[in-house]
N, C-alpha and C positions, 0 to 999 in steps of 0.2 A: 504494500500500500504506500502510495506517495504521501509524504508528510512534510511539514516545515520544521526545520531545525533552526534554533537560534544560535547564530555564530557571532562571536565577539572578538575583535582584534584589539589587543591591549598591550600596553607597555609591560615588560617583564621587570616589575619593581615591587618592593614590599608593600603589602596592603591592597594592591589593585584587585586581586581576586576577591578579597573580602568586600570591597566596595561593590563589585558586581553582584555578589550574593546578597548583600544588604539591600541593594536597590530592588532586586527581585522579591525579596521577603517583604519589603515595604509595600509592594504592589500585590501582595498575596498570590504570587506566582510560584507554583511548586516545581522543583527540579526533579525530573524522573530519572535522568541519566546525564552524565557529562564526560567529556574528554578534553584534556588540556595538553596541548603540544607546545613546547617552548623552543625558542631560538635564543640567541644571545641577548637581544634587546627587546624582542616582542614575543607574544604568545598568541595562540589561537584557541579560544575556548568554544567548544561545540556542545550544545545542550538540547535535550528534549525536555520541554517545559509544558506546564498545563495550559498556558495561553501564550503562544509564540508572538502574536501580534502585539499584545499588551506588553510583553517583555521587551520586545524591540523598541517600542515607543518609550517605555520607562528608561531604558538604558541610553537611548539617544538624547533624551531630555537631560540626563546627567553628564552628557558629553562623551559617551562611549561610542566607538565605531561598531555598531551592531547591524546585522542584516539577517533576513530569513533566507535559508538555503534549502532547496528541495532535496530530500533524501528518500530512500526506501526503508520502511520498517517491515521486517520479515519475521514472522512468528515461526519458531522452530521448537521441536521437542527438546526438553532439557536432558539430552542423552549424548553419550560419547559419539563423536563423528558427525553430528548434524551440521555444524558450521562448515566443515570440510565439504560436505555434499553440496551445500548451497554455493560455496565459492568455486567449486569445481565446475558446476553448471555454468556459472558466469564466465569462467575462463574458457571453457569449451565453445562458448558463443563468441569468443574473440572480443570480449568487453573488458576494458581496463578498470580495475578496482582502485579508486583513489584513496579511500579509507573505510575502516570498519570499526565499530565499537558496539558494545552490547548493553542491554539493560534486562534485568530480571523482571519478568511479568508475573502476575499473580497466577496461582495454580501450578501446574506441572510444566509450564513452558517458559521460554525465554524469547526476547525480541532482539534481533540484531539490526543495527542501523548501518546502512550501506550507501556510500556515494560512489557512483561509477561514471564513466565517460558518456554513457548513454542510458539514462534512467528508464526511459520508456521501453527500450529493447530489453533491459534487465528485467523489468516487471513482466513482460511477455514471456521471457525465458523461464522465469520462476513460476509463473502461473501454469505453464504447459506441463 
């Protein structure tokens, strides 16, 4: 399923992540999953949140570089090898995987968040 991820480009300095989290909490926006990748001076925070549009607006209001990024949320069984099966199908279709992270869903499953070079084709491949 195609969903919006909240992406935040921020300086890699003490307290910056806390400011992002505080801003979202003030807006009553729940974080379901996050991934933080850092470089020397900057980091990229990617999050699945309860209200991506409101999160983007709140962060921009506080001066953060935030945007919505389309990604795929794929539900899988919480069993050994399930991620590999999904990623192999994408690879066999000749689609480049840009990044992946996961979030635990309720019940017996998990959800993986995938960004690829062709989201529509990826969705078709995984539905087949």
